[in-house]
N, C-alpha and C positions, 0 to 999 in steps of 0.2 A: 292412730290422734294425735296430731302433733300436741306437744310437750302445753304449751301457751294457750288455749282453747278453753278460753272462761264460758262452759257451757255447764250442764248439770249432768250427773252419772250416765242416763239413761243416753242412747244414741236420739241424737235430733234429725227429727223428721223436716225433708226439704221437698216445698212442690217448685219442682221450677216447669216451664213454659215452653214449647218451639225449642225439642228436644233430638228431633229429628236428626238436624244438619248443625252445623256451625254451633259458636257458643254453647247454646245452651246444650247438644253431643256434649258438648268438651267440658265444661262446668259439670254436665248428669254424672259425666266419668271419672274425674279429677277428685270432687268430692265425695263420692262414694270408695275411692282407693282414700281417703284419709278422714273415715269414721261420721261418714252421714250419711242414714238410710235416703233414698234419692226416690222418689215419688218424680217422674218421667212422664209428661205429658206431649202428646202432638195431634194435631187436629187429624192427619191422616194414620190407623195405625198399618194400613201396608206401608210404609214406608217405616218401619219401624227396625229392619231387618239387622241394619250393623248394628244399635245400639243393644238388641235382642242377642247377640253375637257372643255381646264383649260380659252381659247379666252370663250367659252359659260356660264362656269357659275361664271368664275371673273369679263367678261365686260373688261379686261385688251386690251388695245390697242395695239393688233396682228393679223398683216395680211399676211398672208401663200404663198409663191410663191414655183413654181416649179425650183430651179436651179439647174445645172449640170456645174460646177466649172470646168471641162477638157474642156468645151464647150461655145468657143469664144461667137456665136449668140445666146446661152442661158444668159449669162452673160450679151449681151448686150440690150437683150429684155426686161428683168428683170431693169436693170438701167434705161431702155430712161421708163418703165413703172412707176416704184417713181416718178421719173423726173416729168412723165408729170400730175398725180395724186397728189403729195405735191412738186412739184417745188426744192424741192433741199432735202441731203443727208450731213449728218451732221457725222457721225459715221460707220465705218466700219469696222466689227470682220470677218475676216478669221479662221473660225474656222474648217470646213471643214478637214478630213484627214483620211489619211488610216497609218497602221503599217503594222511592217514587223518583221520576225524570221527565220534568214536565213545567211548561211554563204557567203560571197562575191561571191565566184568561181561557185558555182551553184546555184544561186540566176535566177529567172526564170528572160530574161531581159524583157518581155511583162511586170512583175509585176512589172517592178523594174520604168522600164518607164511610166506607172501608178502611180504608187509613186507618180515621179516628178511631171505626168499633176496632183495631185490633192494637194500636198505639198506643192508643189515649182508654177507650170502654175497659178495655178490655184491662190492664191492671188496674183501675178505681174501683171495678168488680170484682178481683181476683184481692185485692186487699181489703174491699167492704166482707168479703163471705168471713179469710182469718183473723181479721181482730179483734174479735170477741173473745177468741179463744185465748191468743194471745195474751188482752188485758185478764183472762182470768187468772192464767198463770204468770206475770207478771211479768213476762218476759217476749222477746221474739225477733225477730229481724226483718225486716220488706227491702228486698233487694230490686230496686229496676232499674234497666240498663237502658240508659238514655244514647247518649252519640255525641262525637264532638260539635254534630251538630244541633245539640239540645242549647249551646253554648253561641253558635256565631253562625248566623244565615247566613245562605250560599246560593251563587246564581243556577237558579232552575230546578229548585226544589226545595220552594215555599211550603207543598204542604205538608213535607218529610220535615223539614227544621218546627212549623206548628207545631206539630204532633211531638215533637222534642221537645221543644220549648215548653211545650204545657205539661210534660212528664217533670222534668227540670222545677215547673212550680208544685205543681201538684205536692212530689216530693218533701223540697223543702217545708213548705206548711205544713205536711204531716211529720216530718221531722220535729217541729215545735210542739205538733200536741201530742203525740204520742211519747214523747221523752220522760215525759214527770210520771210515767207509768211504766219507765222501766225497763220501754222496745225501741229499738234503735234503726235509720232505715239510713238507705244506703243507698246512694247511683253511680255507678258503674258508667265511663263514656269512653266510648270504645273508640281509635280511630278510622282508619279504614284497615277492616281486618280480613282476610283468605277464607268468605266464606262464600255458600251458594245464593244469598241475597239478590245480588248483581246479576242471576241468572235469571230471577222470579221477578225484576223490577219490568214496570211495563214503559216502555220508552216513546215518545211521543217526537218523533226525530220528521220535522220536515221540511227540506231547505228550501223551500219557496216563503217559509215561516215569518213573518216581522220579527220574529223571537230569533230566527237562525243562527243568532250570535250571543247570545245567552243560551241556548243547547250547547252551542260549540264550547265556547268558556267550561260550562261543567262537563261537559264529555272531556276532553281535555284534563282537568285534574282525576276523573280518576284513570283515565285511560292513562298516565304518568304514575300514579297510585298503586294503583293492583300489582303491579309485579313486586312491590317494596310492601305487600299490605301485611299485616301482623295478623300472626299462626292466632287460631280462637284458643289455643292451651294457653296462649299466655294471658290472655282473656279472664280467661276461668281459675290461673292461681290469682290474680290480680284479687278472684271474688271469695276467694280461700285468705288471702291475708285479710280481706276487709272483714271480712265474718270469724276471723280468730283474733285478731288487731285487740289491744285492750287499750286502745288510745281510740275510743267510735271519734270516724271521721265521715263525713258527708258524701262529699264526693272524692272518685280512682281517674285521673285519667290517664288515659293509657291506649298504645298503638299509635301507628304512621299517618300523619297529619295533625300531631298532638299542638306544633305549631299555630294552627289558626290559632286553641284559643287562648295559651299564651301569649301570643302578642297583637290576637285586635285590640285590647282595648289600649294598645300603644297607640292607632291609627285613628287618624278623625274618621267620623261617620262619612264627610262629604269626602276623603280621599276614598275610602275603602267603595264609594260606589262610581263614584268618576275614574276610579278603574276601568269597569267593565263597560265605559265609551273609546278606550283605547283598538286601536288595533293588534291583531295579532300579536304580534313578535313584541310593541310596547307594552301588550296587556301581559304578556310573560315576563317580563322584565321584574313591571312593575311588582308582581304574584311572589317572585322568587326573594325581591328585594323586603320583601313585607313580611312573608315566611316561609323565606328558607326552601322552596319547593319547588325543585325546575319541571314545569308544564313542558318546555322544548322538547323534552325527551320523548312527549308522548305522538311526536309526529315524524319521528325518525323512523 
């Protein structure tokens, strides 16, 4: 266990959502290797194979549960099971999430609602489920995985951006409410991370759409960024640092594309919006000037 870990003597119980792949998978393993007892959850237990193999080969303290973050009864059942078996939940990491790529006008409402049920309401309901126990013990951490797109809205991802902006606001307000109780809220803001989320993202591309320019611009950013995507293991290390730091810090920004968050405050709203009206070559050049990211490589 890290020497600077300001926790109680007993092993901390950490509940993580979305651990079958990506950031959640990496976080479960990394935190378990560093002295945390992990309750790793996933919606589909048929995907637990890789994590189960790590558990068996390394004997790390990870227990796998089925949890659907869009189902209140599933949440209550898992939280009750952990409290019954271990007596306490010290850390909640709300990681499970969905993405999207579609202009707002034509984004299917059922997909839009599922996005919010997963990205926003899931963390809200899980937080509500674990807070009574954390308040009673006078300690605990809520970690919400947001995104660089929780700080900067981008073209062709209005619904996803909205869900992550909501997480940012919810987390900051919650931090104000629970700090007097000895509880900590942490927002992880990953950039473009090398995870399977892109393979699961519904993309509604239509060459005849009036929004085809927006679709091209959004797609160009990801085509240029995915080859440079940050490994999820780096985000797992950021989580460990955030949880073990003796100096509370609300936001932890990390990963490819972080320059969007760092530079956007220096750009006038009107200039940022006007950029999307430009032809492809000029748009690419302006984006590079603003954020230092070369979109032209995506068309090579």
